C-alpha positions as CSV (number, residue, x, y, z in Angstrom):
1,X,92.6,90.4,71.5
2,X,94.9,90.7,68.5
3,X,96.6,94.0,67.9
4,X,96.3,95.3,64.3
5,X,99.8,95.3,62.7
6,X,98.7,96.6,59.3
7,X,99.9,100.0,58.0
8,X,96.3,101.0,57.2
9,X,94.5,102.1,60.4
10,X,91.3,100.2,61.2
11,X,88.2,102.0,62.3
12,X,85.3,100.1,63.9
13,X,81.8,101.5,63.4
14,X,79.2,100.4,65.8
15,X,75.6,101.4,64.9
16,X,72.4,99.3,64.9
17,X,71.1,101.2,61.9
18,X,72.8,99.5,59.0
19,X,72.4,102.5,56.6
20,X,74.3,104.7,59.1
21,X,77.0,102.1,59.5
22,X,77.5,101.6,55.8
23,X,77.6,105.4,55.2
24,X,80.3,105.9,57.8
25,X,82.2,102.9,56.4
26,X,82.1,104.5,53.0
27,X,83.4,107.8,54.4
28,X,86.3,106.3,56.4
29,X,87.4,104.2,53.4
30,X,87.3,107.4,51.3
31,X,89.8,108.8,53.8
32,X,92.1,105.8,53.1
33,X,91.3,103.8,56.3
34,X,89.8,100.3,56.7
35,X,86.3,100.3,58.0
36,X,84.7,97.5,59.9
37,X,81.0,97.5,61.0
38,X,79.0,96.0,63.8
39,X,75.3,96.4,64.5
40,X,75.6,95.9,68.2
41,X,77.9,95.4,71.2
42,X,78.1,91.6,70.8
43,X,79.2,91.8,67.2
44,X,81.6,94.6,68.1
45,X,83.3,92.5,70.7
46,X,83.5,89.6,68.2
47,X,85.2,92.0,65.7
48,X,87.7,93.2,68.3
49,X,88.6,89.7,69.4
50,X,89.8,89.2,65.9
51,X,91.5,92.6,65.4
52,X,91.8,95.7,67.6
53,X,90.9,98.9,65.8
54,X,92.7,102.2,66.2
55,X,89.5,104.2,66.5
56,X,85.8,103.4,67.4
57,X,82.8,105.3,66.0
58,X,80.0,104.4,68.5
59,X,76.3,105.0,68.4
60,X,74.7,106.0,71.7
61,X,71.3,104.4,71.3
62,X,71.5,100.7,70.7
63,X,69.1,97.9,71.7
64,X,71.4,95.5,73.6
65,X,73.5,98.1,75.5
66,X,73.8,101.8,75.3
67,X,76.9,103.4,73.8
68,X,77.7,104.9,77.2
69,X,77.7,101.5,78.9
70,X,79.8,99.9,76.2
71,X,82.3,102.8,76.3
72,X,82.7,102.3,80.1
73,X,83.5,98.6,79.5
74,X,86.0,99.5,76.9
75,X,87.8,101.8,79.3
76,X,87.9,99.2,82.0
77,X,89.6,96.7,79.7
78,X,93.5,97.1,79.6
79,X,93.5,95.9,75.9
80,X,91.0,98.6,74.8
81,X,91.2,101.4,77.3
82,X,93.4,103.6,75.1
83,X,91.4,103.2,71.9
84,X,89.7,106.6,71.2
85,X,85.9,106.5,71.1
86,X,83.9,109.0,69.2
87,X,80.2,109.0,69.8
88,X,77.8,109.2,66.9
89,X,74.5,110.8,67.8
90,X,71.7,113.0,66.8
91,X,71.6,114.3,70.4
92,X,72.9,117.8,70.7
93,X,72.1,118.5,74.4
94,X,75.1,119.5,76.5
95,X,74.2,116.9,79.2
96,X,74.4,114.1,76.6
97,X,77.9,115.3,75.5
98,X,79.0,115.7,79.1
99,X,78.0,112.2,79.9
100,X,79.9,110.9,76.9
101,X,83.1,112.6,78.0
102,X,82.6,111.3,81.5
103,X,82.6,107.7,80.3
104,X,85.7,108.2,78.3
105,X,84.7,109.4,74.8
106,X,87.1,111.9,73.1
107,X,84.6,113.6,70.7
108,X,81.1,113.6,69.1
109,X,80.0,113.4,65.5
110,X,76.5,114.7,64.9
111,X,73.8,113.2,62.7
112,X,73.1,113.7,59.8
113,X,76.7,113.1,58.8
114,X,78.8,115.7,57.1
115,X,81.9,114.2,55.4
116,X,84.0,117.3,56.2
117,X,83.1,117.0,59.9
118,X,83.6,113.3,60.1
119,X,87.0,113.5,58.3
120,X,88.2,116.3,60.5
121,X,87.3,114.5,63.8
122,X,88.5,111.1,62.7
123,X,91.8,112.3,61.3
124,X,92.5,114.4,64.4
125,X,91.9,111.7,66.9
126,X,93.5,109.0,64.9
127,X,96.6,111.0,64.5
128,X,96.7,111.8,68.3
129,X,96.2,108.0,69.0
130,X,99.1,107.1,66.7
131,X,101.3,109.7,68.2
132,X,100.5,108.4,71.7
133,X,101.3,104.8,70.6
134,X,104.6,105.9,69.1
135,X,105.5,107.8,72.2
136,X,104.7,104.8,74.4
137,X,106.7,102.5,72.1
138,X,109.6,104.9,72.3
139,X,109.3,105.0,76.1
140,X,109.2,101.2,76.3
141,X,112.4,101.0,74.1
142,X,114.1,103.6,76.2
143,X,113.0,101.8,79.4
144,X,114.6,98.6,78.1
145,X,117.8,100.4,77.2
146,X,118.0,102.2,80.6
147,X,117.2,98.9,82.4
148,X,120.0,97.1,80.4
149,X,122.4,99.9,81.2
150,X,121.5,99.9,84.9
151,X,122.0,96.1,85.0
152,X,125.4,96.5,83.4
153,X,126.2,99.2,85.9
154,X,125.1,97.0,88.8
155,X,127.2,94.1,87.6
156,X,130.2,96.4,87.4
157,X,129.7,97.6,90.9
158,X,129.2,94.0,92.1
159,X,132.5,92.9,90.4
160,X,134.4,95.8,92.0
161,X,132.9,95.1,95.5
162,X,133.8,91.4,95.1
163,X,137.4,92.5,94.2
164,X,137.5,94.5,97.4
165,X,136.3,91.5,99.3
166,X,139.2,89.5,98.0
167,X,141.6,92.2,99.0
168,X,140.0,92.2,102.5
169,X,140.5,88.4,102.7
170,X,144.2,88.7,101.7
171,X,144.9,91.4,104.3
172,X,143.4,89.5,107.3
173,X,144.7,86.8,109.5
174,X,144.3,83.1,108.7
175,X,140.7,81.9,109.0
176,X,139.2,85.3,108.1
177,X,138.5,84.1,104.5
178,X,136.2,81.4,105.8
179,X,134.5,83.9,108.2
180,X,133.8,86.4,105.4
181,X,132.4,83.6,103.3
182,X,130.2,82.3,106.1
183,X,128.9,85.8,106.9
184,X,128.0,86.4,103.3
185,X,126.2,83.1,102.9
186,X,124.4,83.3,106.2
187,X,123.3,86.9,105.6
188,X,121.7,85.8,102.4
189,X,119.8,83.0,104.2
190,X,118.6,85.3,106.9
191,X,117.5,88.0,104.5
192,X,115.6,85.3,102.5
193,X,113.9,84.1,105.6
194,X,112.9,87.6,106.5
195,X,111.5,88.1,103.0
196,X,108.9,85.4,103.9
197,X,107.7,87.3,107.0
198,X,104.8,89.6,106.9
199,X,106.9,92.4,108.5
200,X,109.5,92.4,105.8
201,X,108.0,90.9,102.7
202,X,107.6,94.3,101.1
203,X,111.0,95.7,102.1
204,X,113.2,92.9,101.0
205,X,113.6,92.2,97.3
206,X,115.7,89.7,95.3
207,X,118.1,92.5,94.5
208,X,118.3,93.5,98.2
209,X,119.0,89.9,99.3
210,X,121.9,89.8,96.8
211,X,123.2,93.1,98.0
212,X,123.1,91.9,101.7
213,X,125.1,88.8,100.7
214,X,127.7,90.9,98.9
215,X,127.8,93.4,101.8
216,X,128.5,90.5,104.2
217,X,131.6,89.6,102.2
218,X,133.0,93.2,102.5
219,X,131.7,94.1,106.0
220,X,135.2,94.2,107.4
221,X,136.8,96.0,104.5
222,X,137.7,98.9,106.8
223,X,140.3,96.6,108.4
224,X,142.5,97.4,105.4
225,X,143.1,100.7,107.3
226,X,144.1,99.0,110.5
227,X,147.8,98.3,111.1
228,X,148.6,94.6,110.5
229,X,150.3,94.3,113.8
230,X,147.0,95.1,115.5
231,X,145.0,92.7,113.2
232,X,147.5,89.9,113.8
233,X,148.2,90.5,117.4
234,X,148.1,87.2,119.3
235,X,147.0,88.7,122.6
236,X,144.1,90.9,123.7
237,X,144.2,94.5,122.3
238,X,145.1,97.4,124.5
239,X,142.5,100.2,125.0
240,X,144.3,102.4,122.4
241,X,144.6,99.5,119.9
242,X,140.9,98.7,120.4
243,X,140.0,102.3,119.6
244,X,142.0,102.1,116.4
245,X,140.3,98.8,115.6
246,X,136.8,100.3,116.1
247,X,137.5,102.8,113.4
248,X,137.5,100.1,110.8
249,X,133.7,100.7,110.5
250,X,133.7,104.4,109.5
251,X,137.0,104.1,107.7
252,X,135.6,101.3,105.6
253,X,132.5,103.4,104.8
254,X,134.7,106.3,103.7
255,X,136.8,103.9,101.6
256,X,133.8,102.7,99.6
257,X,132.4,106.2,99.3
258,X,135.7,107.4,97.9
259,X,135.6,104.6,95.3
260,X,131.8,105.1,94.5
261,X,130.8,108.8,94.7
262,X,127.2,108.0,93.6
263,X,126.5,105.7,96.6
264,X,122.8,106.6,96.9
265,X,122.1,105.6,93.2
266,X,123.2,102.0,93.5
267,X,121.6,99.4,95.8
268,X,124.6,97.2,96.1
269,X,127.0,100.0,97.1
270,X,124.4,101.7,99.4
271,X,123.8,98.4,101.3
272,X,127.5,97.7,101.4
273,X,128.2,101.2,103.0
274,X,125.4,100.7,105.5
275,X,126.7,97.3,106.6
276,X,130.4,98.3,106.7
277,X,129.6,101.3,108.8
278,X,126.9,100.0,111.1
279,X,127.5,96.2,111.7
280,X,128.8,96.9,115.2
281,X,125.9,99.1,116.2
282,X,123.8,97.6,119.1
283,X,120.0,97.5,119.4
284,X,120.2,99.5,122.7
285,X,122.4,102.2,121.2
286,X,125.6,101.1,123.0
287,X,127.4,100.2,119.8
288,X,129.8,102.1,117.5
289,X,130.7,104.2,115.5
290,X,127.5,106.3,115.7
291,X,125.6,104.9,118.7
292,X,122.5,104.2,116.5
293,X,119.6,102.6,118.3
294,X,116.8,100.3,117.3
295,X,115.3,100.7,113.8
296,X,117.7,103.7,113.2
297,X,120.3,101.0,112.5
298,X,120.0,100.0,108.8
299,X,118.2,96.8,108.3
300,X,121.1,95.3,106.3
301,X,123.5,96.0,109.2
302,X,121.1,94.4,111.7
303,X,121.0,91.3,109.5
304,X,124.8,91.0,109.0
305,X,125.5,91.8,112.7
306,X,123.7,88.7,113.9
307,X,125.4,86.3,111.5
308,X,128.8,88.0,112.0
309,X,128.6,87.7,115.8
310,X,127.4,84.1,115.6
311,X,130.1,83.0,113.3
312,X,132.8,84.9,115.3
313,X,131.9,83.2,118.6
314,X,132.1,79.8,117.0
315,X,135.7,80.4,116.2
316,X,138.8,80.6,118.3
317,X,140.1,84.1,119.2
318,X,143.4,85.2,120.8
319,X,141.5,86.1,124.0
320,X,139.1,83.1,124.2
321,X,138.3,79.7,122.8
322,X,135.5,79.0,120.4
323,X,132.0,78.6,121.9
324,X,130.2,75.4,121.6
325,X,126.9,75.4,119.6
326,X,124.9,75.4,122.8
327,X,127.0,78.3,124.3
328,X,126.7,80.2,121.1
329,X,122.9,80.0,121.0
330,X,122.7,81.0,124.7
331,X,124.9,84.0,124.0
332,X,122.8,85.1,121.1
333,X,119.6,84.8,123.1
334,X,121.1,86.9,125.9
335,X,121.7,89.7,123.4
336,X,118.1,89.7,122.2
337,X,117.2,92.9,123.9
338,X,120.5,94.7,124.0
339,X,122.7,93.9,121.0
340,X,120.4,92.4,118.4
341,X,117.1,93.3,116.7
342,X,114.8,90.9,118.7
343,X,112.5,90.2,115.7
344,X,115.4,89.4,113.3
345,X,117.1,87.3,116.0
346,X,113.9,85.3,116.4
347,X,113.9,84.5,112.7
348,X,117.6,83.7,112.9
349,X,117.1,81.1,115.7
350,X,114.4,79.4,113.5
351,X,116.9,78.9,110.6
352,X,120.1,78.4,112.7
353,X,120.4,74.7,111.7
354,X,120.6,75.8,108.0
355,X,123.5,78.2,108.5
356,X,127.0,77.5,107.3
357,X,129.5,77.1,110.2
């Protein structure tokens, strides 16, 4: 159906009595509007397929379909549901009018026609319709502006988080850059795979997947607060040093929150905070820093934890050699009930061959 773009409002008059239709057409044209007539529902539909009116004057008693039935159809169609319908009828019973309002009419014009009454009701509802359309147009334009501003804001937050990721890379020991890149890439793959599952298809969006990838790149940003001699220590950490190292999680969360006070208003920053703080939480509640358990651990952190651990054990550490692929998979499976979300781990194992190593 084609929307009328003309300045002069179009009023469609549907009445099987031609003399009534012509009289109403003459009246609306006297008001300065364009009048179109139809002697039945079929002709009315044909008219609206060519051009949508801004108002419909509809007779109740017609041979092919009653005005009540036609009005219901109009209100079910997204193209015509907002067009005001005024019933034209000689019926004056309250029940008739109540039924008209129930099917979506906005008013009644009684027969025989009085120009003053017709003009008052037509002008009133036409003006209300135009005001509603103008308001909806304004809301659409405002929505576009807000959406564009939000997109710019998101891009700004993403750029700053990426800058923080680069700082994290530069502050860590050799080999950490590749680890952060792998975690980010693999977190995205795992989030995408979860998006195809029935359990998570409604929880994981395109934006969320992008946020998880970015969070993977900054998951260890809290290590900026850890002394370099501890980060680069070639031997196993002491108990005291390990306690300091563990605080890279909550310290990293605080670091991001200090830079972004409105954390809850931005998906990218919120997911980054969740991952930075909780990627060392264990499924059974034995992790740190908060001892979260099961689904209390943010989904994003559960995703990143799996790919973080997997990439870590495939690399040499000062206190152990890198695991083989077979050893790594066995290690991950052993942690299916204690360290990792069993469901997410199951999906991870299905896509393991696609991961970057």
